[in-house]
C-alpha positions in Angstrom: 8.7 -0.9 -25.9 10.8 -2.9 -23.6 9.6 -5.2 -20.9 6.2 -4.9 -19.3 7.9 -3.6 -16.2 9.6 -0.8 -18.1 6.5 0.0 -20.1 4.4 0.4 -16.9 1.8 -2.1 -18.1 0.3 -2.8 -14.6 -0.2 0.9 -13.8 -1.8 1.6 -17.2 -4.1 -1.4 -16.7 -5.2 0.0 -13.3 -5.8 3.4 -14.9 -7.9 1.8 -17.6 -9.9 -0.5 -15.4 -10.2 1.8 -12.4 -10.2 5.4 -13.7 -10.1 8.3 -11.3 -13.5 10.1 -10.9 -13.6 13.8 -10.6 -16.0 15.4 -8.1 -17.1 19.1 -8.4 -15.7 21.1 -5.4 -15.7 24.7 -4.2 -13.1 27.0 -5.6 -11.2 26.9 -2.2 -7.7 25.7 -2.5 -7.2 22.2 -0.9 -3.8 20.8 -0.3 -2.9 17.5 -2.1 -3.3 14.5 0.1 -2.6 10.8 -0.2 -3.4 8.2 2.5 -0.6 5.8 1.3 2.4 5.6 -1.0 4.7 2.7 -1.8 8.4 3.3 -2.7 8.7 0.6 -5.4 7.0 0.5 -8.8 7.1 -3.3 -8.5 4.8 -3.3 -5.4 1.0 -2.6 -5.9 -1.2 -1.5 -3.1 -4.3 -3.4 -4.0 -6.7 -2.4 -1.3 -7.0 -0.8 2.1 -9.9 -1.9 4.3 -11.2 0.1 7.2 -11.7 -1.8 10.5 -12.5 -0.4 13.9 -9.4 1.5 15.1 -7.3 0.0 12.3 -6.7 -0.3 8.5 -5.7 -3.5 6.7 -3.5 -2.8 3.6 -3.0 -5.6 1.0 0.0 -5.3 -1.3 1.6 -7.6 -3.8 4.8 -7.8 -5.8 3.9 -7.6 -9.5 7.1 -7.7 -11.5 8.4 -11.2 -10.5 11.3 -9.7 -8.5 12.6 -9.7 -5.0 12.3 -6.2 -3.6 12.2 -4.2 -0.4 9.7 -1.4 -0.3 8.6 1.3 2.1 4.9 1.7 2.8 4.2 5.3 3.9 1.0 6.7 5.2 -0.3 10.0 6.5 -2.6 8.2 9.0 -1.7 8.2 12.7 -0.3 4.7 13.0 0.4 3.4 16.4 1.4 -0.1 15.5 2.0 -2.1 12.4 2.0 -5.9 12.0 1.8 -8.6 9.3 -1.5 -10.5 9.2 -2.8 -13.5 7.3 -5.5 -13.3 4.6 -8.2 -13.6 7.2 -6.6 -10.5 8.8 -5.4 -12.2 12.0 -2.1 -10.9 13.3 0.8 -13.2 12.4 3.0 -14.6 15.2 6.1 -12.5 15.3 4.6 -10.3 12.6 5.2 -7.0 14.4 6.9 -4.4 12.0 9.0 -1.5 13.3 7.7 2.0 12.5 10.5 4.0 11.0 10.9 7.5 9.7 10.4 6.3 6.2 7.4 4.3 7.1 7.1 0.5 7.3 9.7 -1.6 5.5 8.3 -4.7 3.7 10.2 -7.4 1.9 8.7 -9.2 -1.2 9.6 -12.3 -3.2 8.2 -12.7 -6.7 4.4 -12.3 -6.8 4.2 -12.4 -3.0 1.1 -11.0 -1.3 1.4 -9.3 2.1 -1.4 -8.0 4.4 -0.4 -5.4 6.9 -2.6 -4.4 9.9 -2.1 -0.7 10.9 -3.5 0.0 14.3 -4.4 3.7 14.5 -3.9 6.2 17.4 -7.1 7.6 18.7 
């Protein structure tokens, strides 16, 4: 019911096409952990690719809206910058690291690639 945004169609499609797989583990309690989170349901984190001493995260705006979103990570990030689709840092693409994470601005259906340089 309602719009595709209200109905959560995109999230349900990801759940259907990329279901979580369970892995047997010991009975020891492990704390919940997530490498990334995004503050807006309109923004989809599509992929995170490991590089030497860095991670490239690709996100897109999926609702046809203009939105600001916070990308948060539990990884030890030293520096964040926008990069192009070939993963080359963009001129003047440096992003400030803030308490809430990295603030990203999206226009409708916009794709952003973010290079996160990790502390060693």
